[in-house]
Every structure is written in C-alpha cells, then in structure tokens.
C-alpha positions, -999 to +999 in steps of 0.1 A: +625+885+489+619+885+452+635+913+432+631+920+395+663+930+377+663+950+345+670+918+327+640+901+343+619+930+333+630+928+298+622+891+296+588+898+310+581+921+282+595+898+256+573+869+271+543+894+271+549+902+234+551+866+225+519+856+243+500+887+230+510+878+193+506+839+197+470+838+186+478+854+154+505+827+147+488+798+162+451+803+153+445+765+152+458+761+188+435+786+207+422+759+231+458+749+241+466+785+245+436+791+268+450+761+287+483+777+291+468+808+306+449+786+331+481+767+339+501+797+346+474+810+371+472+779+389+510+775+390+516+811+404+486+807+428+499+774+442+534+789+445+522+815+468+517+788+494+540+760+485+568+781+472+567+812+490+555+800+523+564+764+523+528+752+529+521+725+503+486+725+497+462+702+478+433+722+485+435+749+458+416+724+438+387+734+458+388+770+447+395+759+412+361+738+411+341+763+431+349+791+407+341+769+377+306+763+391+301+800+401+310+812+366+288+786+350+260+796+374+262+833+369+258+829+332+227+810+334+212+833+361+220+864+341+206+847+310+173+846+328+169+811+337+169+793+371+196+769+378+172+740+385+154+746+353+186+749+333+201+717+346+166+697+343+165+705+306+197+686+299+190+667+268+158+686+263+157+722+257+192+730+265+202+738+229+174+763+226+188+784+254+209+811+240+217+846+253+227+877+235+265+883+228+266+914+252+249+894+281+272+863+274+303+885+277+291+905+305+280+874+325+312+857+320+332+887+335+308+891+363+310+854+370+348+856+371+347+885+394+324+868+417+344+836+417+373+856+427+356+876+456+337+846+471+367+823+469+387+850+486+365+850+517+362+812+514+400+808+515+401+833+544+377+814+563+393+779+557+428+793+562+422+805+596+410+770+605+433+747+586+464+768+588+466+760+625+481+728+614+516+725+595+534+700+574+519+667+563+489+675+587+481+704+567+487+687+533+463+658+542+436+682+556+436+703+523+435+670+502+403+662+522+388+695+510+393+686+474+377+650+478+349+662+499+341+689+474+340+665+446+316+643+464+293+671+476+289+685+440+281+652+429+250+651+451+238+686+447+209+685+423+207+721+415+242+718+399+234+689+380+246+665+406+267+635+393+257+643+355+275+674+356+267+709+342+269+725+308+282+761+303+260+784+283+266+781+247+285+810+232+261+830+206+269+836+172+296+863+167+314+854+200+348+838+194+348+819+228+386+809+228+398+843+218+376+859+247+389+833+272+424+837+261+427+875+263+408+876+296+431+851+309+461+870+296+450+902+314+447+882+346+480+867+343+496+901+338+477+916+369+486+885+390+523+888+379+524+926+388+506+919+420+534+893+430+561+917+421+547+943+443+537+919+471+572+905+476+585+940+479+563+946+509+565+935+548+538+911+539+561+894+513+590+894+539+566+877+564+557+850+539+592+842+533+601+842+570+573+815+576+589+795+551+624+798+564+615+793+600+580+798+613+588+793+649+613+822+648+591+843+630+563+840+657+590+846+682+598+880+665+562+890+669+552+887+632+516+881+623+521+848+609+485+835+613+470+865+595+496+865+568+491+828+560+453+831+558+454+861+536+479+847+513+458+815+509+428+838+503+446+856+476+458+824+460+423+812+462+407+842+442+431+836+412+427+798+412+389+805+410+394+826+380+415+800+365+388+773+370+361+796+356+383+801+323+391+763+323+354+753+326+341+777+300+368+765+276+358+727+281+321+737+281+311+711+306+316+704+343+321+669+357+322+672+396+351+647+399+367+648+364+368+684+357+359+706+386+376+689+414+399+664+397+427+658+422+446+632+398+448+658+369+445+695+378+451+687+414+485+673+407+494+695+378+490+727+399+519+714+422+540+698+393+544+730+373+561+749+401+583+721+406+594+719+369+602+756+367+615+760+404+591+768+432+597+797+455+607+821+424+586+844+404+594+830+370+596+793+380+560+787+380+555+806+346+583+785+329+571+753+344+535+760+331+551+765+295+571+735+297+542+714+312+518+724+285+544+714+259+551+681+276+512+673+279+506+682+242+535+659+232+524+630+253+486+635+243+496+636+207+522+609+204+518+588+234+480+585+235+469+557+257+503+560+278+501+596+282+495+594+320+521+567+323+547+592+306+534+620+329+540+599+360+576+592+349+581+628+341+570+635+378+594+610+391+624+622+369+617+658+381+616+650+418+647+628+416+671+647+393+657+683+392+644+689+427+651+727+422+636+729+388+648+750+358+653+781+378+673+761+404+694+744+378+701+781+361+713+795+396+737+763+401+751+769+366+756+806+373+776+797+404+799+773+384+806+800+360+839+820+365+831+850+390+797+833+398+806+827+434+815+863+439+783+875+422+762+854+445+781+866+477+776+903+465+740+896+459+736+881+493 
C-alpha cells in the first residue's frame, strides 16, 4: 500500500508550486511544458497496471490515440461541420474554418471529458477480455491492440485515413499552449489525489495483492478479475485525456506516427516509470521529468542520433538501475546508519 508521509506532502506542494509558476519563468518553452504534463499522465496511467498490479501493458497507446481522435472530432462537430466535410477540405477550405474562442475552449474541454468517459468503458470491455491472460501473453495481446488500431485508423476515411487529421485552429485571442498546460496541470493534480486516495482503499490493496501473488489473492476470495478491469479502465480514461492534450499541442494526427505510435509514445510510457521507479507514486512523476530533460537534450545536441541515444538510455536503465530513482533512494537509505531499523519499523 502507498502511503504519503508529511515530507511527501510537502514535496508535492513544492512540486505543484514549481509547475504552476514554470510558464512565467519559461514562456518560450510552453510546448515542452505541455509535453511534460502529458508524460506525467501517461506514466502514472501505465504504472497503475505495470507498477501497481504487475501487468505490463502495451495497450495504453490504444486509449491515447482514441482520445486524440475523439477530442479532434468533438471540436470539429461542435464547430458546426461534419467530419467527412472537414477532412475532405484538407488543402482546400481548411484554413477558412474557424470557431469562436468560447466554442473552441468549450469543445476542447467537452472532447477531453468524452475521451475519458468513452475510453473508460472501452478499457472496461477490453479488460474483461484480455485480462483473462497473464504475463507475456497479456503483453503481446495488448501490443496487438496498438498495431491494429493504427492500421484501422489509417483506413477510416471519415478520420482522414492515412493522410491524418488536423485539429481545429485556435482562434485569435486563445493562447493554446497555456490552455493545454493548465488544463493538463489540473488533470495531473486530480489524478495524483485520486491515486493517493485509491491506494488507501481495499481496491488498492487488491491491486497490490494481484501484483504480489495473484493466485493467492484469488484463493482468498478477492475480486481480482473485476479489480483488474476497473483499474485498466481508470488508466485508460487518463491516458485518453493525455492523448487529447498531446494531439491538440501537435495540431495534427497521423494514425501511426502520432496517435498510435508504438516506437515513441508506446515505449516512452513504459520507460518513464522505469526511470523513476515503478510501483511507487512519485516514481512515474520523477521519471517523466527526467525523461523530458533527457529527450530535449538528445533532440537538441544529438539530433540525428537522438533515437540511438534514447535506446542506449533504455539499456542503461534496465541493466544498471532496474528499480529506478526511487529504488536507488530506498537502497541508499538502507545503507545509512539506522536505515535498517527504520525499514524494519515501517514494515
């Protein structure tokens, strides 16, 4: 069970203060700050399955991409244009399609809400099916979801097919990156508080029991099947919101390179909890911050070799830091004088 000490609450308040004020100190880096909010959301959502329950999923990219398409489609429809007409106008009358600022903001928020709700039920449905499997069978099954989703979206004409789909252009007077950043910040805070509460409940206990020994948990009569499906559904809802924010920031959806991109977002959402320490509340957040710093450094100073550097980073983390930053801090604490006694008392 995850518990928040007074020091952790203080750290959370300090971190919140930093990210609230960050746009005022880094106004030229708003796009990177939006990405950071997205990365924190997908890292926390993946950790609900991979860290807290021990089910390593590649399928969260499905919810990420579906959420992206849902937000874009909601903005188009609330703008008064059909999806087919909008996507057929690419390269034609697309630039002339503008909406009022209030409609733009309202459609974005409604789209994010719809993405969360629809993907919750999608995750619930898929969870009751795929979570009958375990281990590498589950991982491969979820991997197939992402591959199939990208291929399907690439043939769906109403969504632009393989040519992709543009988001609605922000009207004059709307600072898109600021809107996305602070919306993402609110969702991150809500998700964090939700996880703090969740892991104090019986539901959180069952999640950890599944990770530790699912067979014993079932033998004890715990509702493992229902808990697994609901947990994946909750993770799907927040992954979908992240997808909507990310797509709106990039302003374009490519079915395989942006929405359902397994080599990038699909891998990054696993990598960030590994960097910070999966199975912990702060690990995915720390991992997301460090990953964003690494990524910006690689893309700035090692352009052309950035993916090679990122691949080497993955190898180094897996081999030398398997427990991530949080695991390293716990190991360091145990080595300090009295650390073993404190650990024993906590246990």
